[in-house]
SELUMFI-6342 format. One line per 2 residues: number of its first residue (from 0); their letters; for each residue x, y, z of C-alpha. Coordinates in steps of 0.001 Angstrom, whole numbers, plus 500000, padded with zeros to 6 digits. Example, Ala and Ser with C-alpha at 12.3 -4.5 7.8 and 13.67 -1.06 7.14 Angstrom:
0 = as = 512300:495500:507800 ~ 513670:498940:507140
***
This chain:
0 = xx = 881925:188752:925288 ~ 882746:189682:921531
2 = xx = 882867:186299:919464 ~ 884134:188074:916742
4 = xx = 887068:189405:918546 ~ 887771:186064:920286
6 = xx = 887875:184435:916861 ~ 890591:186957:915605
8 = xx = 892270:186428:918592 ~ 892375:182724:918210
10 = xx = 893347:182998:914459 ~ 896006:185181:915176
12 = xx = 897413:182956:917891 ~ 897436:179740:915787
14 = xx = 898788:181628:912666 ~ 901722:183116:914445
16 = xx = 902526:180378:916870 ~ 902136:177437:914203
18 = xx = 904786:179438:911974 ~ 907303:180011:915131
20 = xx = 907014:176577:916491 ~ 908088:174853:913048
22 = xx = 910952:177632:912815 ~ 912277:177059:916534
24 = xx = 912010:173493:916087 ~ 914461:173636:913041
26 = xx = 916754:176162:914353 ~ 917073:174074:917678
28 = xx = 918026:171038:915712 ~ 920508:172809:913596
30 = xx = 921816:174596:916979 ~ 922278:171387:918699
32 = xx = 924342:169916:915699 ~ 926547:173112:915686
34 = xx = 927273:172859:919359 ~ 928245:169519:919245
36 = xx = 930500:169353:916019 ~ 932197:172809:916521
38 = xx = 934205:172933:919933 ~ 933581:176134:921398
40 = xx = 936834:175719:923254 ~ 938958:175626:919911
42 = xx = 937355:178713:919036 ~ 938028:180519:922133
44 = xx = 941584:179755:921640 ~ 941798:180950:918104
46 = xx = 940763:184069:919097 ~ 944114:184623:921144
48 = xx = 946197:183816:917970 ~ 944375:186383:915658
50 = xx = 944062:189520:917650 ~ 944455:191967:914609
52 = xx = 940865:190238:913502 ~ 939660:190343:917130
54 = xx = 936492:192445:916425 ~ 935652:190698:913165
56 = xx = 936321:186887:914668 ~ 934621:188106:917991
58 = xx = 931332:188914:915850 ~ 931440:185686:914070
60 = xx = 931845:183636:916873 ~ 928945:185367:918505
62 = xx = 926799:184265:915175 ~ 927954:180830:916165
64 = xx = 926644:180885:919723 ~ 923045:180725:919696
66 = xx = 922262:179519:923287 ~ 920658:182010:926087
68 = xx = 922245:185271:927073 ~ 923204:183683:930490
70 = xx = 925207:181110:928952 ~ 927125:183351:927068
72 = xx = 928954:184677:930259 ~ 930910:181433:930963
74 = xx = 931910:181545:927188 ~ 932905:185286:927833
76 = xx = 934741:184343:931073 ~ 936657:181525:929212
78 = xx = 937961:183922:926813 ~ 938757:186587:929330
80 = xx = 940973:184027:931292 ~ 942688:183091:928044
82 = xx = 943702:186809:927346 ~ 941581:187658:924843
84 = xx = 941400:191318:924087 ~ 938291:193557:925137
86 = xx = 937855:194427:921491 ~ 937359:190904:920640
88 = xx = 935050:190318:923751 ~ 932792:193311:923320
90 = xx = 932125:192357:919836 ~ 931338:188849:920764
92 = xx = 928895:190281:923482 ~ 927224:192367:920898
94 = xx = 926863:189936:918267 ~ 925952:186853:920398
96 = xx = 922530:188226:921601 ~ 921825:190079:918238
98 = xx = 923041:188263:915360 ~ 922417:184389:916313
100 = xx = 920710:181856:914463 ~ 917357:181806:916559
102 = xx = 917245:185924:916292 ~ 917656:186027:912787
104 = xx = 915349:182937:912043 ~ 912525:184863:914048
106 = xx = 913057:188036:912666 ~ 913128:186492:908954
108 = xx = 909802:184523:909747 ~ 908277:187921:910749
110 = xx = 909718:190410:908471 ~ 911036:188698:905346
112 = xx = 914511:188563:903915 ~ 915123:191907:902807
114 = xx = 914576:193453:906514 ~ 916452:190535:907941
116 = xx = 919491:190935:905782 ~ 919378:194632:906383
118 = xx = 919252:194056:910493 ~ 921850:191617:910335
120 = xx = 924199:194000:908237 ~ 923257:196750:910940
122 = xx = 923907:194617:914090 ~ 926778:192686:912422
124 = xx = 928577:195877:911620 ~ 927650:197445:914851
126 = xx = 929602:194376:916837 ~ 932628:194676:914647
128 = xx = 932926:198730:915085 ~ 932101:198377:918879
130 = xx = 934840:196047:919390 ~ 937112:198082:917366
132 = xx = 936234:201275:918957 ~ 936849:199839:922463
134 = xx = 940096:198710:921563 ~ 941251:202251:920672
136 = xx = 940284:203949:923670 ~ 941866:204261:927390
138 = xx = 939174:201601:928301 ~ 940927:198649:926233
140 = xx = 941820:197257:929612 ~ 938322:197535:931544
142 = xx = 937821:193568:931542 ~ 938172:191438:934563
144 = xx = 941151:188934:934397 ~ 943219:186572:936797
146 = xx = 942271:187043:940383 ~ 939132:189285:939264
148 = xx = 937735:186077:938044 ~ 938943:183609:940479
150 = xx = 935723:182291:942476 ~ 933429:183734:939920
152 = xx = 933981:181324:936856 ~ 932206:178365:938099
154 = xx = 929696:180023:940358 ~ 928671:182119:937429
156 = xx = 928454:179269:934898 ~ 926514:177153:937421
158 = xx = 924231:179847:938530 ~ 923066:180540:934998
160 = xx = 922117:176803:934663 ~ 918378:177440:934780
162 = xx = 918673:179323:931610 ~ 921028:176725:929959
164 = xx = 918826:174149:928376 ~ 920898:171169:929622
166 = xx = 918866:167992:930089 ~ 920681:166637:933219
168 = xx = 922390:168633:935834 ~ 925970:168925:936324
170 = xx = 928488:168695:939178 ~ 930634:170885:937685
172 = xx = 930028:173606:934851 ~ 932933:173976:932032
174 = xx = 933567:177534:931154 ~ 932678:176674:927365
176 = xx = 929029:176636:927662 ~ 927545:174345:930345
178 = xx = 928763:171273:929048 ~ 926993:167766:929727
180 = xx = 928671:164757:930871 ~ 926552:161413:930575
182 = xx = 927237:158149:932026 ~ 926239:156245:929043
184 = xx = 928683:157745:926601 ~ 926093:158826:923750
186 = xx = 927129:159752:920479 ~ 927347:163296:919091
188 = xx = 924368:162978:917073 ~ 922244:161957:920416
190 = xx = 923781:164678:922187 ~ 923039:167010:919567
192 = xx = 919297:165722:919664 ~ 919074:165919:923046
194 = xx = 920496:169660:923417 ~ 917870:170313:920616
196 = xx = 914835:169111:922431 ~ 915913:170658:925519
198 = xx = 916423:173974:923827 ~ 913169:173685:922159
200 = xx = 911303:173148:925430 ~ 912994:176332:926708
202 = xx = 912275:178510:924237 ~ 908536:177538:922978
204 = xx = 906734:178606:926237 ~ 908123:182186:925446
206 = xx = 906896:181502:921758 ~ 903511:180864:922711
208 = xx = 903080:183429:925185 ~ 904197:185969:922744
210 = xx = 901930:184430:920190 ~ 899019:184586:922844
212 = xx = 900010:188411:923634 ~ 899868:188785:919758
214 = xx = 896336:187389:919471 ~ 895003:189389:922624
216 = xx = 896580:192603:920892 ~ 895404:191776:917541
218 = xx = 891799:191670:918698 ~ 891618:194479:921488
220 = xx = 894396:196704:921050 ~ 893502:199820:919565
222 = xx = 895079:201070:916392 ~ 894774:204874:917252
224 = xx = 897240:204162:920538 ~ 899592:202297:918937
226 = xx = 899791:205161:915922 ~ 899975:207911:918663
228 = xx = 902947:206659:920571 ~ 904791:204501:918082
230 = xx = 903332:205210:914856 ~ 905156:206433:911383
232 = xx = 908269:207817:910895 ~ 908602:209917:913949
234 = xx = 911984:209972:915467 ~ 911095:210432:918778
236 = xx = 909224:206963:918632 ~ 912633:205257:917493
238 = xx = 914313:206873:920456 ~ 911771:205953:922929
240 = xx = 911740:202415:921563 ~ 915411:202124:921934
242 = xx = 915752:203400:925456 ~ 912742:201674:926981
244 = xx = 914080:198374:925297 ~ 916985:197836:927825
246 = xx = 914722:197817:931285 ~ 911813:195657:929782
248 = xx = 913796:192771:929133 ~ 912496:191903:925849
250 = xx = 912846:188175:924871 ~ 913038:187804:921174
252 = xx = 910787:184726:921366 ~ 907781:187005:922820
254 = xx = 908750:190271:920887 ~ 908281:189007:917531
256 = xx = 905089:187985:917328 ~ 904022:190953:919575
258 = xx = 905782:193544:917359 ~ 904324:192173:914043
260 = xx = 900735:192744:915415 ~ 901881:196356:916618
262 = xx = 903259:197137:912930 ~ 899650:195753:911718
264 = xx = 898140:198335:914007 ~ 900319:201309:912886
266 = xx = 903722:200769:914558 ~ 906419:202119:912682
268 = xx = 909015:199410:911218 ~ 911945:201739:912697
270 = xx = 910513:201754:916532 ~ 910025:198072:916146
272 = xx = 913555:197256:914825 ~ 914954:199904:917510
274 = xx = 912875:198105:920238 ~ 914182:194803:919288
276 = xx = 918055:195691:919193 ~ 917832:197640:922427
278 = xx = 915838:194875:924561 ~ 917602:191722:922976
280 = xx = 921109:193464:923343 ~ 921054:195336:926435
282 = xx = 918342:194048:929084 ~ 919001:194553:932408
284 = xx = 919533:190973:933018 ~ 922167:190965:930271
286 = xx = 923464:193974:931805 ~ 924194:192264:935345
288 = xx = 925795:189173:933632 ~ 928021:191053:931592
290 = xx = 929010:193221:934983 ~ 930449:189863:935911
292 = xx = 933443:189875:933509 ~ 933373:193819:932361
294 = xx = 934765:196609:934573 ~ 932051:199475:935089
296 = xx = 933434:201752:931981 ~ 933382:198885:929687
298 = xx = 929587:198160:931122 ~ 928818:201646:930112
300 = xx = 930513:201494:926895 ~ 928325:198089:926113
302 = xx = 924893:199756:926989 ~ 926137:202841:924842
304 = xx = 927143:200862:921852 ~ 923555:198913:921835
306 = xx = 921260:201872:922485 ~ 923181:203640:919737
308 = xx = 922725:200783:917200 ~ 919358:200594:917911
310 = xx = 918820:204140:917094 ~ 920579:204161:914158
312 = xx = 919607:200685:913080 ~ 915596:202004:913689
314 = xx = 916371:205263:911604 ~ 917980:203128:908820
316 = xx = 915342:200676:908481 ~ 912351:203201:908755
318 = xx = 914165:205327:905861 ~ 914784:202147:903706
320 = x = 911266:200531:904047
***
């Protein structure tokens, strides 16, 4: 076995994995405190009082919800049961997986401030425009409410507990975000740190797997292959990356280390960004979960908005950088 290539793979794994472990640790702590000190249920109720600014507020709310994609669904169900408009809900569903703190921190670690700012501008605007657009179409009522959500809210929330990084199991799940109850009545700081540790443990395996794949790719993947299929400024590469991101189920924790290596080997920045947006925003598991709240036409609109955003984002980033 080639010792030189093994050394390259190990160095890449340590370099990428080490940096991302530090970032995830910091973001996990911030997320824990934000989750505990910014009540999600109160934010949901405010959304019902400001429908005029619904898409903007929904997009901002999504940025403040850096949980796993599955835990977003109980929050969405709570919004639907409160009568929040589909435009607001759609903006939230687009923003939450694409613009949350964890995603932005990892994009910044891999690509720097300028690309992160551009990425945020593209995805945040897409969330607002997507919500506004759906609110102006005949599909604006394609959201499940009332009896259509009965029996699903608790089941859906509890069924996603494997994704929610909760330190202890719950007898009942709150619609706000898989809330935790502890008999010892810990302080908010203790709850924040417990959630941060659980979140860190949940994410870090994917980060390490991504770093490992990155290391192996750096050492053994041919640059010629990368350049041939997703290299340069080829618009077809961006289209392919945007579309294949949906069925791939691209976890951001694994994608960032790998894409950084692929870019070094010749992958275009546009295709890389298209793959991140498409895979993170509308993976097959995400679509299945969203279908528990949205009706079929709204689900189609959701996927269409994500794919369109991935293509436009890839083209813009490729053109600018």
